[in-house]
mmCIF file of the N, C-alpha and C atoms, coordinates in Angstrom:
data_MODEL
# 
_entry.id   MODEL 
# 
loop_
_atom_site.group_PDB 
_atom_site.id 
_atom_site.type_symbol 
_atom_site.label_atom_id 
_atom_site.label_alt_id 
_atom_site.label_comp_id 
_atom_site.label_asym_id 
_atom_site.label_entity_id 
_atom_site.label_seq_id 
_atom_site.pdbx_PDB_ins_code 
_atom_site.Cartn_x 
_atom_site.Cartn_y 
_atom_site.Cartn_z 
_atom_site.occupancy 
_atom_site.B_iso_or_equiv 
_atom_site.pdbx_formal_charge 
_atom_site.auth_seq_id 
_atom_site.auth_comp_id 
_atom_site.auth_asym_id 
_atom_site.auth_atom_id 
_atom_site.pdbx_PDB_model_num 
ATOM 1   N N  . MET A 1 1  ? -5.645  -21.508 25.804  1.00 0.00 ? 1  MET A N  1 
ATOM 2   C CA . MET A 1 1  ? -4.565  -20.794 26.464  1.00 0.00 ? 1  MET A CA 1 
ATOM 3   C C  . MET A 1 1  ? -5.017  -20.395 27.850  1.00 0.00 ? 1  MET A C  1 
ATOM 4   N N  . HIS A 1 2  ? -4.361  -20.917 28.881  1.00 0.00 ? 2  HIS A N  1 
ATOM 5   C CA . HIS A 1 2  ? -4.673  -20.556 30.259  1.00 0.00 ? 2  HIS A CA 1 
ATOM 6   C C  . HIS A 1 2  ? -3.925  -19.292 30.648  1.00 0.00 ? 2  HIS A C  1 
ATOM 7   N N  . ILE A 1 3  ? -4.656  -18.339 31.218  1.00 0.00 ? 3  ILE A N  1 
ATOM 8   C CA . ILE A 1 3  ? -3.997  -17.124 31.683  1.00 0.00 ? 3  ILE A CA 1 
ATOM 9   C C  . ILE A 1 3  ? -3.794  -17.151 33.184  1.00 0.00 ? 3  ILE A C  1 
ATOM 10  N N  . ASN A 1 4  ? -4.506  -18.027 33.860  1.00 0.00 ? 4  ASN A N  1 
ATOM 11  C CA . ASN A 1 4  ? -4.295  -18.328 35.270  1.00 0.00 ? 4  ASN A CA 1 
ATOM 12  C C  . ASN A 1 4  ? -5.065  -19.609 35.560  1.00 0.00 ? 4  ASN A C  1 
ATOM 13  N N  . PRO A 1 5  ? -4.973  -20.174 36.770  1.00 0.00 ? 5  PRO A N  1 
ATOM 14  C CA . PRO A 1 5  ? -5.642  -21.454 37.022  1.00 0.00 ? 5  PRO A CA 1 
ATOM 15  C C  . PRO A 1 5  ? -7.161  -21.423 36.809  1.00 0.00 ? 5  PRO A C  1 
ATOM 16  N N  . GLY A 1 6  ? -7.763  -20.260 36.899  1.00 0.00 ? 6  GLY A N  1 
ATOM 17  C CA . GLY A 1 6  ? -9.210  -20.197 36.772  1.00 0.00 ? 6  GLY A CA 1 
ATOM 18  C C  . GLY A 1 6  ? -9.733  -19.616 35.474  1.00 0.00 ? 6  GLY A C  1 
ATOM 19  N N  . GLN A 1 7  ? -8.836  -19.111 34.613  1.00 0.00 ? 7  GLN A N  1 
ATOM 20  C CA . GLN A 1 7  ? -9.282  -18.472 33.378  1.00 0.00 ? 7  GLN A CA 1 
ATOM 21  C C  . GLN A 1 7  ? -8.474  -18.966 32.188  1.00 0.00 ? 7  GLN A C  1 
ATOM 22  N N  . ALA A 1 8  ? -9.181  -19.063 31.062  1.00 0.00 ? 8  ALA A N  1 
ATOM 23  C CA . ALA A 1 8  ? -8.514  -19.496 29.835  1.00 0.00 ? 8  ALA A CA 1 
ATOM 24  C C  . ALA A 1 8  ? -9.227  -18.928 28.629  1.00 0.00 ? 8  ALA A C  1 
ATOM 25  N N  . PHE A 1 9  ? -8.460  -18.745 27.557  1.00 0.00 ? 9  PHE A N  1 
ATOM 26  C CA . PHE A 1 9  ? -9.023  -18.423 26.262  1.00 0.00 ? 9  PHE A CA 1 
ATOM 27  C C  . PHE A 1 9  ? -8.961  -19.719 25.461  1.00 0.00 ? 9  PHE A C  1 
ATOM 28  N N  . ALA A 1 10 ? -10.103 -20.189 25.016  1.00 0.00 ? 10 ALA A N  1 
ATOM 29  C CA . ALA A 1 10 ? -10.112 -21.444 24.268  1.00 0.00 ? 10 ALA A CA 1 
ATOM 30  C C  . ALA A 1 10 ? -11.292 -21.451 23.319  1.00 0.00 ? 10 ALA A C  1 
ATOM 31  N N  . PRO A 1 11 ? -11.208 -22.081 22.215  1.00 0.00 ? 11 PRO A N  1 
ATOM 32  C CA . PRO A 1 11 ? -9.975  -22.673 21.683  1.00 0.00 ? 11 PRO A CA 1 
ATOM 33  C C  . PRO A 1 11 ? -9.191  -21.653 20.852  1.00 0.00 ? 11 PRO A C  1 
ATOM 34  N N  . VAL A 1 12 ? -7.915  -21.540 21.111  1.00 0.00 ? 12 VAL A N  1 
ATOM 35  C CA . VAL A 1 12 ? -7.018  -20.738 20.280  1.00 0.00 ? 12 VAL A CA 1 
ATOM 36  C C  . VAL A 1 12 ? -6.205  -21.746 19.473  1.00 0.00 ? 12 VAL A C  1 
ATOM 37  N N  . PRO A 1 13 ? -6.435  -21.796 18.153  1.00 0.00 ? 13 PRO A N  1 
ATOM 38  C CA . PRO A 1 13 ? -5.700  -22.772 17.342  1.00 0.00 ? 13 PRO A CA 1 
ATOM 39  C C  . PRO A 1 13 ? -4.185  -22.584 17.475  1.00 0.00 ? 13 PRO A C  1 
ATOM 40  N N  . GLN A 1 14 ? -3.474  -23.687 17.404  1.00 0.00 ? 14 GLN A N  1 
ATOM 41  C CA . GLN A 1 14 ? -2.013  -23.669 17.574  1.00 0.00 ? 14 GLN A CA 1 
ATOM 42  C C  . GLN A 1 14 ? -1.335  -22.714 16.594  1.00 0.00 ? 14 GLN A C  1 
ATOM 43  N N  . ASP A 1 15 ? -1.792  -22.719 15.320  1.00 0.00 ? 15 ASP A N  1 
ATOM 44  C CA . ASP A 1 15 ? -1.145  -21.842 14.336  1.00 0.00 ? 15 ASP A CA 1 
ATOM 45  C C  . ASP A 1 15 ? -1.377  -20.371 14.658  1.00 0.00 ? 15 ASP A C  1 
ATOM 46  N N  . VAL A 1 16 ? -2.516  -20.051 15.255  1.00 0.00 ? 16 VAL A N  1 
ATOM 47  C CA . VAL A 1 16 ? -2.784  -18.667 15.670  1.00 0.00 ? 16 VAL A CA 1 
ATOM 48  C C  . VAL A 1 16 ? -1.902  -18.318 16.865  1.00 0.00 ? 16 VAL A C  1 
ATOM 49  N N  . TRP A 1 17 ? -1.831  -19.203 17.836  1.00 0.00 ? 17 TRP A N  1 
ATOM 50  C CA . TRP A 1 17 ? -1.009  -18.962 19.022  1.00 0.00 ? 17 TRP A CA 1 
ATOM 51  C C  . TRP A 1 17 ? 0.449   -18.738 18.637  1.00 0.00 ? 17 TRP A C  1 
ATOM 52  N N  . GLU A 1 18 ? 0.935   -19.476 17.651  1.00 0.00 ? 18 GLU A N  1 
ATOM 53  C CA . GLU A 1 18 ? 2.346   -19.404 17.267  1.00 0.00 ? 18 GLU A CA 1 
ATOM 54  C C  . GLU A 1 18 ? 2.644   -18.305 16.241  1.00 0.00 ? 18 GLU A C  1 
ATOM 55  N N  . TYR A 1 19 ? 1.629   -17.609 15.743  1.00 0.00 ? 19 TYR A N  1 
ATOM 56  C CA . TYR A 1 19 ? 1.824   -16.596 14.702  1.00 0.00 ? 19 TYR A CA 1 
ATOM 57  C C  . TYR A 1 19 ? 2.702   -15.463 15.220  1.00 0.00 ? 19 TYR A C  1 
ATOM 58  N N  . ARG A 1 20 ? 3.669   -15.101 14.405  1.00 0.00 ? 20 ARG A N  1 
ATOM 59  C CA . ARG A 1 20 ? 4.636   -14.080 14.805  1.00 0.00 ? 20 ARG A CA 1 
ATOM 60  C C  . ARG A 1 20 ? 4.604   -12.888 13.876  1.00 0.00 ? 20 ARG A C  1 
ATOM 61  N N  . VAL A 1 21 ? 4.784   -11.721 14.463  1.00 0.00 ? 21 VAL A N  1 
ATOM 62  C CA . VAL A 1 21 ? 4.973   -10.474 13.728  1.00 0.00 ? 21 VAL A CA 1 
ATOM 63  C C  . VAL A 1 21 ? 6.158   -9.781  14.382  1.00 0.00 ? 21 VAL A C  1 
ATOM 64  N N  . GLY A 1 22 ? 7.148   -9.453  13.582  1.00 0.00 ? 22 GLY A N  1 
ATOM 65  C CA . GLY A 1 22 ? 8.319   -8.771  14.115  1.00 0.00 ? 22 GLY A CA 1 
ATOM 66  C C  . GLY A 1 22 ? 9.045   -9.562  15.186  1.00 0.00 ? 22 GLY A C  1 
ATOM 67  N N  . GLY A 1 23 ? 9.002   -10.893 15.069  1.00 0.00 ? 23 GLY A N  1 
ATOM 68  C CA . GLY A 1 23 ? 9.695   -11.738 16.034  1.00 0.00 ? 23 GLY A CA 1 
ATOM 69  C C  . GLY A 1 23 ? 8.915   -12.047 17.300  1.00 0.00 ? 23 GLY A C  1 
ATOM 70  N N  . TYR A 1 24 ? 7.749   -11.453 17.451  1.00 0.00 ? 24 TYR A N  1 
ATOM 71  C CA . TYR A 1 24 ? 6.934   -11.673 18.649  1.00 0.00 ? 24 TYR A CA 1 
ATOM 72  C C  . TYR A 1 24 ? 5.749   -12.574 18.340  1.00 0.00 ? 24 TYR A C  1 
ATOM 73  N N  . GLN A 1 25 ? 5.460   -13.479 19.257  1.00 0.00 ? 25 GLN A N  1 
ATOM 74  C CA . GLN A 1 25 ? 4.231   -14.248 19.192  1.00 0.00 ? 25 GLN A CA 1 
ATOM 75  C C  . GLN A 1 25 ? 3.114   -13.302 19.612  1.00 0.00 ? 25 GLN A C  1 
ATOM 76  N N  . VAL A 1 26 ? 2.246   -12.943 18.681  1.00 0.00 ? 26 VAL A N  1 
ATOM 77  C CA . VAL A 1 26 ? 1.258   -11.892 18.900  1.00 0.00 ? 26 VAL A CA 1 
ATOM 78  C C  . VAL A 1 26 ? 0.378   -12.159 20.117  1.00 0.00 ? 26 VAL A C  1 
ATOM 79  N N  . CYS A 1 27 ? -0.237  -13.334 20.169  1.00 0.00 ? 27 CYS A N  1 
ATOM 80  C CA . CYS A 1 27 ? -1.172  -13.635 21.270  1.00 0.00 ? 27 CYS A CA 1 
ATOM 81  C C  . CYS A 1 27 ? -0.470  -13.637 22.626  1.00 0.00 ? 27 CYS A C  1 
ATOM 82  N N  . GLU A 1 28 ? 0.677   -14.278 22.663  1.00 0.00 ? 28 GLU A N  1 
ATOM 83  C CA . GLU A 1 28 ? 1.426   -14.337 23.910  1.00 0.00 ? 28 GLU A CA 1 
ATOM 84  C C  . GLU A 1 28 ? 1.880   -12.944 24.356  1.00 0.00 ? 28 GLU A C  1 
ATOM 85  N N  . LYS A 1 29 ? 2.386   -12.155 23.415  1.00 0.00 ? 29 LYS A N  1 
ATOM 86  C CA . LYS A 1 29 ? 2.880   -10.810 23.737  1.00 0.00 ? 29 LYS A CA 1 
ATOM 87  C C  . LYS A 1 29 ? 1.760   -9.933  24.289  1.00 0.00 ? 29 LYS A C  1 
ATOM 88  N N  . TRP A 1 30 ? 0.585   -9.991  23.659  1.00 0.00 ? 30 TRP A N  1 
ATOM 89  C CA . TRP A 1 30 ? -0.543  -9.181  24.120  1.00 0.00 ? 30 TRP A CA 1 
ATOM 90  C C  . TRP A 1 30 ? -0.889  -9.531  25.572  1.00 0.00 ? 30 TRP A C  1 
ATOM 91  N N  . LEU A 1 31 ? -0.917  -10.809 25.863  1.00 0.00 ? 31 LEU A N  1 
ATOM 92  C CA . LEU A 1 31 ? -1.233  -11.222 27.237  1.00 0.00 ? 31 LEU A CA 1 
ATOM 93  C C  . LEU A 1 31 ? -0.112  -10.845 28.210  1.00 0.00 ? 31 LEU A C  1 
ATOM 94  N N  . LYS A 1 32 ? 1.141   -11.038 27.812  1.00 0.00 ? 32 LYS A N  1 
ATOM 95  C CA . LYS A 1 32 ? 2.266   -10.689 28.687  1.00 0.00 ? 32 LYS A CA 1 
ATOM 96  C C  . LYS A 1 32 ? 2.275   -9.204  29.025  1.00 0.00 ? 32 LYS A C  1 
ATOM 97  N N  . ASP A 1 33 ? 1.890   -8.378  28.047  1.00 0.00 ? 33 ASP A N  1 
ATOM 98  C CA . ASP A 1 33 ? 1.844   -6.936  28.288  1.00 0.00 ? 33 ASP A CA 1 
ATOM 99  C C  . ASP A 1 33 ? 0.780   -6.553  29.306  1.00 0.00 ? 33 ASP A C  1 
ATOM 100 N N  . ARG A 1 34 ? -0.120  -7.468  29.597  1.00 0.00 ? 34 ARG A N  1 
ATOM 101 C CA . ARG A 1 34 ? -1.194  -7.200  30.558  1.00 0.00 ? 34 ARG A CA 1 
ATOM 102 C C  . ARG A 1 34 ? -1.069  -8.057  31.818  1.00 0.00 ? 34 ARG A C  1 
ATOM 103 N N  . ARG A 1 35 ? 0.103   -8.626  31.999  1.00 0.00 ? 35 ARG A N  1 
ATOM 104 C CA . ARG A 1 35 ? 0.357   -9.452  33.183  1.00 0.00 ? 35 ARG A CA 1 
ATOM 105 C C  . ARG A 1 35 ? 0.105   -8.629  34.444  1.00 0.00 ? 35 ARG A C  1 
ATOM 106 N N  . GLU A 1 36 ? -0.394  -9.272  35.458  1.00 0.00 ? 36 GLU A N  1 
ATOM 107 C CA . GLU A 1 36 ? -0.695  -8.633  36.750  1.00 0.00 ? 36 GLU A CA 1 
ATOM 108 C C  . GLU A 1 36 ? -1.905  -7.710  36.677  1.00 0.00 ? 36 GLU A C  1 
ATOM 109 N N  . ARG A 1 37 ? -2.628  -7.730  35.559  1.00 0.00 ? 37 ARG A N  1 
ATOM 110 C CA . ARG A 1 37 ? -3.838  -6.933  35.416  1.00 0.00 ? 37 ARG A CA 1 
ATOM 111 C C  . ARG A 1 37 ? -5.036  -7.846  35.310  1.00 0.00 ? 37 ARG A C  1 
ATOM 112 N N  . ARG A 1 38 ? -6.138  -7.391  35.826  1.00 0.00 ? 38 ARG A N  1 
ATOM 113 C CA . ARG A 1 38 ? -7.389  -8.116  35.617  1.00 0.00 ? 38 ARG A CA 1 
ATOM 114 C C  . ARG A 1 38 ? -7.962  -7.632  34.286  1.00 0.00 ? 38 ARG A C  1 
ATOM 115 N N  . LEU A 1 39 ? -8.252  -8.568  33.393  1.00 0.00 ? 39 LEU A N  1 
ATOM 116 C CA . LEU A 1 39 ? -8.789  -8.207  32.100  1.00 0.00 ? 39 LEU A CA 1 
ATOM 117 C C  . LEU A 1 39 ? -10.276 -7.898  32.224  1.00 0.00 ? 39 LEU A C  1 
ATOM 118 N N  . ASP A 1 40 ? -10.658 -6.724  31.728  1.00 0.00 ? 40 ASP A N  1 
ATOM 119 C CA . ASP A 1 40 ? -12.081 -6.388  31.754  1.00 0.00 ? 40 ASP A CA 1 
ATOM 120 C C  . ASP A 1 40 ? -12.728 -6.887  30.458  1.00 0.00 ? 40 ASP A C  1 
ATOM 121 N N  . LEU A 1 41 ? -14.014 -6.667  30.324  1.00 0.00 ? 41 LEU A N  1 
ATOM 122 C CA . LEU A 1 41 ? -14.749 -7.180  29.174  1.00 0.00 ? 41 LEU A CA 1 
ATOM 123 C C  . LEU A 1 41 ? -14.201 -6.630  27.854  1.00 0.00 ? 41 LEU A C  1 
ATOM 124 N N  . ASP A 1 42 ? -13.830 -5.361  27.831  1.00 0.00 ? 42 ASP A N  1 
ATOM 125 C CA . ASP A 1 42 ? -13.252 -4.780  26.611  1.00 0.00 ? 42 ASP A CA 1 
ATOM 126 C C  . ASP A 1 42 ? -11.927 -5.442  26.244  1.00 0.00 ? 42 ASP A C  1 
ATOM 127 N N  . ASP A 1 43 ? -11.109 -5.753  27.242  1.00 0.00 ? 43 ASP A N  1 
ATOM 128 C CA . ASP A 1 43 ? -9.842  -6.452  26.993  1.00 0.00 ? 43 ASP A CA 1 
ATOM 129 C C  . ASP A 1 43 ? -10.104 -7.832  26.395  1.00 0.00 ? 43 ASP A C  1 
ATOM 130 N N  . ILE A 1 44 ? -11.063 -8.537  26.950  1.00 0.00 ? 44 ILE A N  1 
ATOM 131 C CA . ILE A 1 44 ? -11.395 -9.882  26.477  1.00 0.00 ? 44 ILE A CA 1 
ATOM 132 C C  . ILE A 1 44 ? -11.912 -9.824  25.040  1.00 0.00 ? 44 ILE A C  1 
ATOM 133 N N  . ARG A 1 45 ? -12.770 -8.865  24.766  1.00 0.00 ? 45 ARG A N  1 
ATOM 134 C CA . ARG A 1 45 ? -13.275 -8.701  23.389  1.00 0.00 ? 45 ARG A CA 1 
ATOM 135 C C  . ARG A 1 45 ? -12.133 -8.384  22.428  1.00 0.00 ? 45 ARG A C  1 
ATOM 136 N N  . THR A 1 46 ? -11.241 -7.511  22.851  1.00 0.00 ? 46 THR A N  1 
ATOM 137 C CA . THR A 1 46 ? -10.096 -7.158  22.006  1.00 0.00 ? 46 THR A CA 1 
ATOM 138 C C  . THR A 1 46 ? -9.254  -8.381  21.710  1.00 0.00 ? 46 THR A C  1 
ATOM 139 N N  . TYR A 1 47 ? -8.987  -9.183  22.727  1.00 0.00 ? 47 TYR A N  1 
ATOM 140 C CA . TYR A 1 47 ? -8.176  -10.381 22.523  1.00 0.00 ? 47 TYR A CA 1 
ATOM 141 C C  . TYR A 1 47 ? -8.862  -11.348 21.557  1.00 0.00 ? 47 TYR A C  1 
ATOM 142 N N  . CYS A 1 48 ? -10.155 -11.517 21.707  1.00 0.00 ? 48 CYS A N  1 
ATOM 143 C CA . CYS A 1 48 ? -10.908 -12.389 20.799  1.00 0.00 ? 48 CYS A CA 1 
ATOM 144 C C  . CYS A 1 48 ? -10.855 -11.859 19.369  1.00 0.00 ? 48 CYS A C  1 
ATOM 145 N N  . ARG A 1 49 ? -10.915 -10.562 19.207  1.00 0.00 ? 49 ARG A N  1 
ATOM 146 C CA . ARG A 1 49 ? -10.807 -9.959  17.866  1.00 0.00 ? 49 ARG A CA 1 
ATOM 147 C C  . ARG A 1 49 ? -9.413  -10.182 17.280  1.00 0.00 ? 49 ARG A C  1 
ATOM 148 N N  . ILE A 1 50 ? -8.403  -10.084 18.107  1.00 0.00 ? 50 ILE A N  1 
ATOM 149 C CA . ILE A 1 50 ? -7.026  -10.328 17.657  1.00 0.00 ? 50 ILE A CA 1 
ATOM 150 C C  . ILE A 1 50 ? -6.894  -11.764 17.169  1.00 0.00 ? 50 ILE A C  1 
ATOM 151 N N  . VAL A 1 51 ? -7.394  -12.701 17.962  1.00 0.00 ? 51 VAL A N  1 
ATOM 152 C CA . VAL A 1 51 ? -7.328  -14.119 17.588  1.00 0.00 ? 51 VAL A CA 1 
ATOM 153 C C  . VAL A 1 51 ? -8.060  -14.350 16.263  1.00 0.00 ? 51 VAL A C  1 
ATOM 154 N N  . THR A 1 52 ? -9.234  -13.760 16.124  1.00 0.00 ? 52 THR A N  1 
ATOM 155 C CA . THR A 1 52 ? -10.009 -13.904 14.883  1.00 0.00 ? 52 THR A CA 1 
ATOM 156 C C  . THR A 1 52 ? -9.267  -13.293 13.703  1.00 0.00 ? 52 THR A C  1 
ATOM 157 N N  . ALA A 1 53 ? -8.719  -12.105 13.875  1.00 0.00 ? 53 ALA A N  1 
ATOM 158 C CA . ALA A 1 53 ? -7.986  -11.443 12.788  1.00 0.00 ? 53 ALA A CA 1 
ATOM 159 C C  . ALA A 1 53 ? -6.762  -12.257 12.376  1.00 0.00 ? 53 ALA A C  1 
ATOM 160 N N  . LEU A 1 54 ? -6.065  -12.825 13.337  1.00 0.00 ? 54 LEU A N  1 
ATOM 161 C CA . LEU A 1 54 ? -4.898  -13.639 13.013  1.00 0.00 ? 54 LEU A CA 1 
ATOM 162 C C  . LEU A 1 54 ? -5.311  -14.894 12.252  1.00 0.00 ? 54 LEU A C  1 
ATOM 163 N N  . LYS A 1 55 ? -6.400  -15.524 12.661  1.00 0.00 ? 55 LYS A N  1 
ATOM 164 C CA . LYS A 1 55 ? -6.885  -16.727 11.971  1.00 0.00 ? 55 LYS A CA 1 
ATOM 165 C C  . LYS A 1 55 ? -7.230  -16.393 10.521  1.00 0.00 ? 55 LYS A C  1 
ATOM 166 N N  . LEU A 1 56 ? -7.939  -15.289 10.303  1.00 0.00 ? 56 LEU A N  1 
ATOM 167 C CA . LEU A 1 56 ? -8.282  -14.873 8.944   1.00 0.00 ? 56 LEU A CA 1 
ATOM 168 C C  . LEU A 1 56 ? -7.031  -14.538 8.135   1.00 0.00 ? 56 LEU A C  1 
ATOM 169 N N  . THR A 1 57 ? -6.067  -13.895 8.763   1.00 0.00 ? 57 THR A N  1 
ATOM 170 C CA . THR A 1 57 ? -4.796  -13.560 8.103   1.00 0.00 ? 57 THR A CA 1 
ATOM 171 C C  . THR A 1 57 ? -4.066  -14.823 7.663   1.00 0.00 ? 57 THR A C  1 
ATOM 172 N N  . ILE A 1 58 ? -4.003  -15.795 8.545   1.00 0.00 ? 58 ILE A N  1 
ATOM 173 C CA . ILE A 1 58 ? -3.346  -17.064 8.222   1.00 0.00 ? 58 ILE A CA 1 
ATOM 174 C C  . ILE A 1 58 ? -4.059  -17.746 7.061   1.00 0.00 ? 58 ILE A C  1 
ATOM 175 N N  . ASP A 1 59 ? -5.382  -17.730 7.073   1.00 0.00 ? 59 ASP A N  1 
ATOM 176 C CA . ASP A 1 59 ? -6.150  -18.343 5.976   1.00 0.00 ? 59 ASP A CA 1 
ATOM 177 C C  . ASP A 1 59 ? -5.846  -17.665 4.644   1.00 0.00 ? 59 ASP A C  1 
ATOM 178 N N  . VAL A 1 60 ? -5.806  -16.329 4.629   1.00 0.00 ? 60 VAL A N  1 
ATOM 179 C CA . VAL A 1 60 ? -5.512  -15.593 3.397   1.00 0.00 ? 60 VAL A CA 1 
ATOM 180 C C  . VAL A 1 60 ? -4.080  -15.878 2.938   1.00 0.00 ? 60 VAL A C  1 
ATOM 181 N N  . GLN A 1 61 ? -3.149  -15.925 3.883   1.00 0.00 ? 61 GLN A N  1 
ATOM 182 C CA . GLN A 1 61 ? -1.763  -16.218 3.521   1.00 0.00 ? 61 GLN A CA 1 
ATOM 183 C C  . GLN A 1 61 ? -1.644  -17.602 2.887   1.00 0.00 ? 61 GLN A C  1 
ATOM 184 N N  . ARG A 1 62 ? -2.409  -18.555 3.391   1.00 0.00 ? 62 ARG A N  1 
ATOM 185 C CA . ARG A 1 62 ? -2.387  -19.906 2.806   1.00 0.00 ? 62 ARG A CA 1 
ATOM 186 C C  . ARG A 1 62 ? -2.959  -19.886 1.388   1.00 0.00 ? 62 ARG A C  1 
ATOM 187 N N  . GLU A 1 63 ? -4.015  -19.125 1.184   1.00 0.00 ? 63 GLU A N  1 
ATOM 188 C CA . GLU A 1 63 ? -4.589  -19.004 -0.166  1.00 0.00 ? 63 GLU A CA 1 
ATOM 189 C C  . GLU A 1 63 ? -3.573  -18.392 -1.127  1.00 0.00 ? 63 GLU A C  1 
ATOM 190 N N  . ILE A 1 64 ? -2.897  -17.342 -0.681  1.00 0.00 ? 64 ILE A N  1 
ATOM 191 C CA . ILE A 1 64 ? -1.883  -16.695 -1.519  1.00 0.00 ? 64 ILE A CA 1 
ATOM 192 C C  . ILE A 1 64 ? -0.756  -17.673 -1.824  1.00 0.00 ? 64 ILE A C  1 
ATOM 193 N N  . ASP A 1 65 ? -0.307  -18.396 -0.812  1.00 0.00 ? 65 ASP A N  1 
ATOM 194 C CA . ASP A 1 65 ? 0.765   -19.377 -1.015  1.00 0.00 ? 65 ASP A CA 1 
ATOM 195 C C  . ASP A 1 65 ? 0.364   -20.434 -2.039  1.00 0.00 ? 65 ASP A C  1 
ATOM 196 N N  . ALA A 1 66 ? -0.912  -20.835 -2.018  1.00 0.00 ? 66 ALA A N  1 
ATOM 197 C CA . ALA A 1 66 ? -1.384  -21.847 -2.962  1.00 0.00 ? 66 ALA A CA 1 
ATOM 198 C C  . ALA A 1 66 ? -1.447  -21.291 -4.382  1.00 0.00 ? 66 ALA A C  1 
ATOM 199 N N  . LEU A 1 67 ? -1.749  -20.019 -4.538  1.00 0.00 ? 67 LEU A N  1 
ATOM 200 C CA . LEU A 1 67 ? -1.869  -19.404 -5.852  1.00 0.00 ? 67 LEU A CA 1 
ATOM 201 C C  . LEU A 1 67 ? -0.533  -18.926 -6.415  1.00 0.00 ? 67 LEU A C  1 
ATOM 202 N N  . TYR A 1 68 ? 0.429   -18.700 -5.555  1.00 0.00 ? 68 TYR A N  1 
ATOM 203 C CA . TYR A 1 68 ? 1.692   -18.100 -5.983  1.00 0.00 ? 68 TYR A CA 1 
ATOM 204 C C  . TYR A 1 68 ? 2.420   -18.884 -7.076  1.00 0.00 ? 68 TYR A C  1 
ATOM 205 N N  . PRO A 1 69 ? 2.517   -20.204 -6.991  1.00 0.00 ? 69 PRO A N  1 
ATOM 206 C CA . PRO A 1 69 ? 3.242   -20.916 -8.064  1.00 0.00 ? 69 PRO A CA 1 
ATOM 207 C C  . PRO A 1 69 ? 2.645   -20.644 -9.453  1.00 0.00 ? 69 PRO A C  1 
ATOM 208 N N  . GLU A 1 70 ? 1.329   -20.570 -9.542  1.00 0.00 ? 70 GLU A N  1 
ATOM 209 C CA . GLU A 1 70 ? 0.685   -20.279 -10.827 1.00 0.00 ? 70 GLU A CA 1 
ATOM 210 C C  . GLU A 1 70 ? 1.040   -18.863 -11.302 1.00 0.00 ? 70 GLU A C  1 
ATOM 211 N N  . ALA A 1 71 ? 1.024   -17.914 -10.398 1.00 0.00 ? 71 ALA A N  1 
ATOM 212 C CA . ALA A 1 71 ? 1.364   -16.532 -10.754 1.00 0.00 ? 71 ALA A CA 1 
ATOM 213 C C  . ALA A 1 71 ? 2.827   -16.422 -11.153 1.00 0.00 ? 71 ALA A C  1 
ATOM 214 N N  . GLU A 1 72 ? 3.664   -17.172 -10.507 1.00 0.00 ? 72 GLU A N  1 
ATOM 215 C CA . GLU A 1 72 ? 5.091   -17.147 -10.821 1.00 0.00 ? 72 GLU A CA 1 
ATOM 216 C C  . GLU A 1 72 ? 5.354   -17.736 -12.211 1.00 0.00 ? 72 GLU A C  1 
ATOM 217 N N  . ASP A 1 73 ? 4.559   -18.735 -12.602 1.00 0.00 ? 73 ASP A N  1 
ATOM 218 C CA . ASP A 1 73 ? 4.726   -19.373 -13.914 1.00 0.00 ? 73 ASP A CA 1 
ATOM 219 C C  . ASP A 1 73 ? 4.213   -18.513 -15.060 1.00 0.00 ? 73 ASP A C  1 
ATOM 220 N N  . SER A 1 74 ? 3.279   -17.622 -14.792 1.00 0.00 ? 74 SER A N  1 
ATOM 221 C CA . SER A 1 74 ? 2.724   -16.804 -15.872 1.00 0.00 ? 74 SER A CA 1 
ATOM 222 C C  . SER A 1 74 ? 2.637   -15.340 -15.439 1.00 0.00 ? 74 SER A C  1 
ATOM 223 N N  . PRO A 1 75 ? 3.786   -14.671 -15.355 1.00 0.00 ? 75 PRO A N  1 
ATOM 224 C CA . PRO A 1 75 ? 3.779   -13.275 -14.924 1.00 0.00 ? 75 PRO A CA 1 
ATOM 225 C C  . PRO A 1 75 ? 3.066   -12.385 -15.943 1.00 0.00 ? 75 PRO A C  1 
ATOM 226 N N  . LEU A 1 76 ? 2.520   -11.308 -15.483 1.00 0.00 ? 76 LEU A N  1 
ATOM 227 C CA . LEU A 1 76 ? 1.858   -10.341 -16.338 1.00 0.00 ? 76 LEU A CA 1 
ATOM 228 C C  . LEU A 1 76 ? 2.894   -9.570  -17.146 1.00 0.00 ? 76 LEU A C  1 
ATOM 229 N N  . SER A 1 77 ? 2.461   -9.106  -18.303 1.00 0.00 ? 77 SER A N  1 
ATOM 230 C CA . SER A 1 77 ? 3.334   -8.253  -19.110 1.00 0.00 ? 77 SER A CA 1 
ATOM 231 C C  . SER A 1 77 ? 3.450   -6.903  -18.443 1.00 0.00 ? 77 SER A C  1 
ATOM 232 N N  . PRO A 1 78 ? 4.574   -6.228  -18.595 1.00 0.00 ? 78 PRO A N  1 
ATOM 233 C CA . PRO A 1 78 ? 4.705   -4.894  -18.008 1.00 0.00 ? 78 PRO A CA 1 
ATOM 234 C C  . PRO A 1 78 ? 3.657   -3.940  -18.588 1.00 0.00 ? 78 PRO A C  1 
ATOM 235 N N  . ILE A 1 79 ? 3.213   -3.038  -17.809 1.00 0.00 ? 79 ILE A N  1 
ATOM 236 C CA . ILE A 1 79 ? 2.215   -2.059  -18.243 1.00 0.00 ? 79 ILE A CA 1 
ATOM 237 C C  . ILE A 1 79 ? 2.942   -0.889  -18.870 1.00 0.00 ? 79 ILE A C  1 
ATOM 238 N N  . ASP A 1 80 ? 2.478   -0.495  -20.046 1.00 0.00 ? 80 ASP A N  1 
ATOM 239 C CA . ASP A 1 80 ? 3.060   0.651   -20.743 1.00 0.00 ? 80 ASP A CA 1 
ATOM 240 C C  . ASP A 1 80 ? 2.409   1.913   -20.166 1.00 0.00 ? 80 ASP A C  1 
ATOM 241 N N  . PRO A 1 81 ? 3.173   2.758   -19.478 1.00 0.00 ? 81 PRO A N  1 
ATOM 242 C CA . PRO A 1 81 ? 2.578   3.946   -18.847 1.00 0.00 ? 81 PRO A CA 1 
ATOM 243 C C  . PRO A 1 81 ? 2.061   4.975   -19.837 1.00 0.00 ? 81 PRO A C  1 
ATOM 244 N N  . LEU A 1 82 ? 2.414   4.853   -21.110 1.00 0.00 ? 82 LEU A N  1 
ATOM 245 C CA . LEU A 1 82 ? 1.992   5.817   -22.113 1.00 0.00 ? 82 LEU A CA 1 
ATOM 246 C C  . LEU A 1 82 ? 0.668   5.444   -22.771 1.00 0.00 ? 82 LEU A C  1 
ATOM 247 N N  . THR A 1 83 ? 0.122   4.286   -22.446 1.00 0.00 ? 83 THR A N  1 
ATOM 248 C CA . THR A 1 83 ? -1.149  3.892   -23.068 1.00 0.00 ? 83 THR A CA 1 
ATOM 249 C C  . THR A 1 83 ? -2.314  4.071   -22.146 1.00 0.00 ? 83 THR A C  1 
# 
């Protein structure tokens, strides 16, 4: 992802770049909110952490999606609150 002709964040996987929360592309929104600002080292570290967290989130969501059909086929019995 190029933020100007001389700076870029790379590699940002396409699925991370396109990840949305509340209708917003997270990575793009974070950068847009800082438009016209020079990013300092803390900003760069924060952005890298965001990208990493989103990648891990996507991986976990894929694992859940893969397991869901099995869970749907064999739901747990209701828990008796009196026992």
